[in-house]
C-alpha positions in Angstrom: -17.0 30.0 19.1 -18.0 27.2 16.7 -20.9 28.0 14.3 -24.0 25.8 14.4 -25.8 25.4 11.1 -29.5 25.7 11.1 -31.4 22.5 11.5 -32.2 20.8 8.1 -35.9 20.7 9.1 -38.0 21.9 12.1 -37.5 19.7 15.1 -34.1 18.3 14.0 -30.8 19.2 15.8 -28.5 22.0 14.8 -25.1 20.7 13.8 -21.6 22.1 13.2 -19.8 21.1 10.0 -16.5 20.1 11.4 -13.9 18.9 8.9 -10.4 17.4 9.2 -7.9 15.9 6.8 -8.7 12.3 6.1 -5.2 11.2 5.0 -1.6 12.1 5.8 1.6 11.6 3.8 4.4 9.8 5.5 7.9 8.5 4.4 8.4 4.8 4.2 11.3 2.4 3.3 10.5 -0.7 1.3 12.2 -4.1 1.1 14.8 -2.8 -1.4 15.8 0.0 0.9 14.1 2.6 -1.2 12.4 5.6 0.4 9.1 6.8 -0.9 6.0 8.7 0.2 2.9 6.9 1.2 -0.6 8.2 1.9 -2.2 6.7 5.1 -5.7 7.4 6.6 -6.1 9.6 9.6 -7.2 8.3 13.0 -8.3 10.7 15.7 -10.0 10.5 19.1 -13.5 12.1 19.5 -14.8 12.3 23.0 -18.6 12.5 23.2 -20.2 14.5 26.0 -24.0 14.3 26.4 -25.4 17.3 28.4 -21.9 17.9 29.8 -21.4 14.3 30.9 -18.6 12.3 29.3 -20.0 9.3 27.5 -17.4 7.6 25.2 -14.4 8.2 23.1 -14.6 7.2 19.5 -11.6 6.5 17.3 -12.5 7.8 13.9 -11.4 9.0 10.5 -13.2 12.2 11.1 -15.6 12.2 8.1 -19.1 13.7 9.0 -18.5 13.4 12.8 -21.9 15.0 13.6 -23.7 12.1 11.8 -21.4 9.6 13.6 -22.3 11.0 17.0 -26.1 11.1 16.3 -26.1 7.6 14.8 -24.1 6.3 17.7 -26.7 7.6 20.2 -29.5 6.0 18.0 -27.8 2.7 17.6 -26.9 2.5 21.2 -30.6 3.0 21.9 -29.8 6.0 24.1 -32.3 8.1 22.1 -35.2 7.1 20.0 -35.2 9.9 17.4 -33.0 12.8 16.2 -35.6 15.2 17.5 -34.6 14.5 21.1 -31.3 16.3 20.4 -31.1 20.1 20.3 -27.5 20.4 18.9 -24.2 18.6 18.2 -21.0 20.6 18.3 -17.8 19.0 17.1 -14.5 20.8 17.8 -11.4 19.0 16.4 -9.0 21.4 18.2 -10.0 19.7 21.5 -11.2 16.4 20.0 -14.7 16.7 21.5 -18.3 16.5 20.5 -20.9 18.2 22.8 -24.4 16.9 22.5 -27.2 19.0 24.0 -30.6 17.2 24.4 -33.9 18.9 24.9 -34.9 17.0 28.0 -31.9 14.9 29.0 -31.6 11.1 28.5 -33.6 9.2 31.1 -31.6 6.7 33.2 -28.4 7.4 31.3 -26.2 6.0 34.1 -28.2 2.8 34.2 -28.2 2.5 30.4 -24.5 2.9 30.1 -23.5 0.9 33.2 -22.9 -2.3 31.2 -20.5 -2.2 28.3 -19.9 -5.0 25.8 -16.7 -4.9 23.8 -17.5 -6.1 20.3 -15.4 -7.4 17.4 -15.4 -3.9 15.8 -12.1 -2.6 14.3 -10.3 -0.8 17.0 -12.5 -2.4 19.6 -16.1 -1.3 19.2 -18.4 -1.3 22.1 -22.1 -1.2 22.8 -24.0 -0.3 26.0 -26.4 -2.7 27.6 -27.5 -6.1 26.4 -26.5 -6.7 22.8 -29.7 -8.7 22.1 -32.1 -6.3 24.0 -35.1 -5.4 22.0 -34.1 -7.6 19.0 -37.4 -9.5 19.1 -39.3 -6.2 18.9 -37.9 -5.4 15.5 -40.1 -6.2 12.5 -38.5 -6.0 9.2 -40.6 -5.3 6.0 -41.1 -7.9 3.2 -38.5 -6.4 0.9 -36.6 -8.3 -1.9 -33.4 -7.7 -3.9 -32.8 -9.0 -7.5 -29.6 -10.6 -8.5 -29.1 -7.9 -11.1 -29.5 -5.2 -8.6 -27.0 -6.9 -6.3 -24.4 -6.9 -9.1 -25.2 -3.2 -9.7 -24.5 -2.5 -6.0 -21.2 -4.4 -6.1 -20.1 -2.6 -9.3 -21.0 0.8 -7.9 -18.8 0.3 -4.9 -16.0 -1.0 -7.2 -16.1 2.1 -9.3 -16.3 4.7 -6.5 -13.3 6.8 -5.6 -12.5 6.3 -1.9 -10.0 6.8 0.9 -9.5 3.0 0.7 -8.2 3.2 -2.9 -5.9 6.1 -2.0 -4.6 5.0 1.4 -6.2 1.6 2.4 -6.8 0.6 6.0 -10.4 1.8 6.3 -13.9 0.3 6.0 -16.7 1.6 3.9 -20.4 1.4 4.3 -23.1 2.5 1.9 -26.9 2.9 1.6 -28.6 1.9 -1.7 -32.1 2.2 -3.1 -32.1 -0.5 -5.8 -28.8 0.1 -7.6 -28.8 3.9 -6.8 -26.1 4.9 -4.2 -27.6 7.3 -1.7 -24.8 7.6 0.8 -21.2 6.3 1.2 -19.1 6.7 4.4 -15.7 5.5 5.3 -14.1 5.2 8.7 -11.4 3.3 10.5 -14.1 0.9 11.8 -17.2 -0.5 10.1 -19.2 0.2 13.2 -18.4 3.9 12.9 -19.4 4.0 9.3 -22.8 2.3 9.9 -23.4 4.7 12.8 -22.7 7.7 10.5 -25.2 6.4 7.9 -27.8 5.9 10.6 -27.3 9.5 11.7 -27.6 10.8 8.1 -30.8 8.8 7.6 -32.3 10.3 10.8 -31.7 13.8 9.5 -33.6 13.2 6.2 -37.2 14.3 5.7 -39.7 11.7 7.1 -41.0 9.9 4.1 -42.6 6.8 5.6 -45.7 5.5 3.9 -48.9 5.4 5.8 -49.0 2.4 8.1 -45.3 1.9 8.1 -43.9 -0.2 11.0 -40.5 1.5 10.9 -39.6 2.5 14.4 -37.4 5.5 13.5 -38.3 8.8 11.9 -36.3 10.1 8.9 -35.6 8.3 5.7 -37.7 5.2 5.1 -35.6 2.0 5.2 -37.9 -0.7 3.9 -36.8 -0.2 0.3 -33.1 0.2 1.1 -30.0 -2.1 1.0 -27.1 -1.6 3.3 -23.6 -2.4 2.1 -20.4 -2.9 4.1 -16.8 -3.9 3.3 -16.5 -5.5 6.8 -17.6 -8.7 8.4 -21.3 -9.3 9.1 -21.0 -9.6 12.9 -24.0 -9.6 15.3 -23.4 -5.9 15.9 -23.6 -5.0 12.2 -26.7 -7.2 11.7 -28.5 -5.7 14.8 -27.6 -2.1 13.8 -28.9 -2.7 10.3 -32.1 -4.1 11.7 -32.5 -1.2 14.1 -32.2 1.2 11.1 -35.0 -0.8 9.5 -32.9 -2.1 6.6 -33.9 -5.6 5.7 -31.1 -6.6 3.3 -27.4 -6.3 4.0 -24.5 -7.0 1.6 -20.8 -7.5 2.4 -17.7 -8.3 0.4 -16.6 -10.3 3.5 -18.2 -13.1 5.5 -20.5 -13.6 8.4 -19.9 -14.8 12.0 -21.9 -17.5 13.8 -23.7 -15.0 16.0 -24.3 -12.7 13.1 -25.9 -15.6 11.2 -28.1 -16.6 14.1 -29.4 -13.0 14.6 -30.0 -12.6 10.8 -32.1 -15.8 10.8 -34.0 -14.7 13.9 -34.8 -11.3 12.3 -35.4 -12.8 8.8 -32.8 -10.3 7.6 -31.2 -11.2 4.2 -27.5 -11.3 4.7 -25.4 -11.6 1.6 -21.6 -12.0 1.8 -18.5 -12.7 -0.2 -20.1 -10.4 -2.8 -17.3 -9.6 -5.3 -17.7 -9.3 -9.1 -20.5 -11.8 -9.8 -20.0 -14.1 -6.9 -21.8 -14.1 -3.6 -23.2 -16.3 -0.8 -26.7 -15.7 0.6 -26.5 -16.7 4.3 -30.1 -16.0 5.5 -33.6 -15.2 4.3 -32.9 -16.5 0.9 -36.5 -15.9 -0.1 -35.7 -12.2 -0.2 -33.1 -12.7 -3.0 -34.7 -13.0 -6.5 -32.4 -14.9 -8.8 -32.9 -13.7 -12.4 -30.6 -16.1 -14.2 -27.7 -13.8 -14.9 -25.0 -16.4 -14.2 -24.4 -19.4 -16.5 -24.3 -22.7 -14.7 -20.8 -24.1 -14.8 -20.7 -27.9 -14.7 -17.0 -28.4 -13.9 -16.5 -30.1 -10.5 -13.8 -27.6 -9.6 -16.3 -24.7 -10.0 -18.3 -25.8 -7.0 -18.3 -23.1 -4.4 -16.1 -24.1 -1.4 -15.1 -22.0 1.7 -11.4 -22.4 0.9 -11.9 -20.6 -2.5 -12.4 -17.3 -0.6 -9.4 -15.4 0.7 -10.1 -14.1 4.3 -11.4 -10.6 4.3 -11.5 -8.4 7.5 
């Protein structure tokens, strides 16, 4: 029998604290015929059951799987708040997560009838219309300074991670200014953002009076979301659903991601490495504070071909 930990606050779900190794050591042979040991990230299947009905199987690194499951349900718009869930039990021996809700999920079969395969690593998927409810999202008038952006990029650079040890994973983080609040890695960026969404929903509700934020939990209007992955429409929409108005990536943006970001007035910043970046949308949210000297050399002009492709 797996132990459920008491809910972090009244009205929130009880969760297990399932843990599993995040890396594995294997033997490899290099181009010189030399054998050596190499650390690689784990990847394991987690089948999610909601009120004893099988919903989906997620391929995951296995870090904070309870947050992942809760965030998945929120970002799929299957539930509106964490308080709708009574408990989440993860058992790695059978690779399953059992979600018990208080009153069931209305029209679950209808909501999950249409599945869209996205560009997420390992084939992500979303239920229903990808653009449904986008126009109902109202993001707050937040801004980000150039110096804070550099602080965010530097904080990620300095952080110890599975990626540094084993590679082949994506990381997502939530910042308040330059302060790192949460960092999650997974085999797919869509999993990592879902886990952060789940974590936010479990935090004490600190919304200011009159807040337009749709979800309970940690306020998002003063937060910045960071990802190592591409800014696809799925990532932009999930960030907006979480109420986060500014998104930073070390990679680029897709056409649909750009279209959705403009539609939502979400500030999408990409190619953010060292002190270089490109602001793709809602440029008025980015406050340039003159930290970069202007370089007049013609070959210093920013060109798309100066950036190595990042995935």
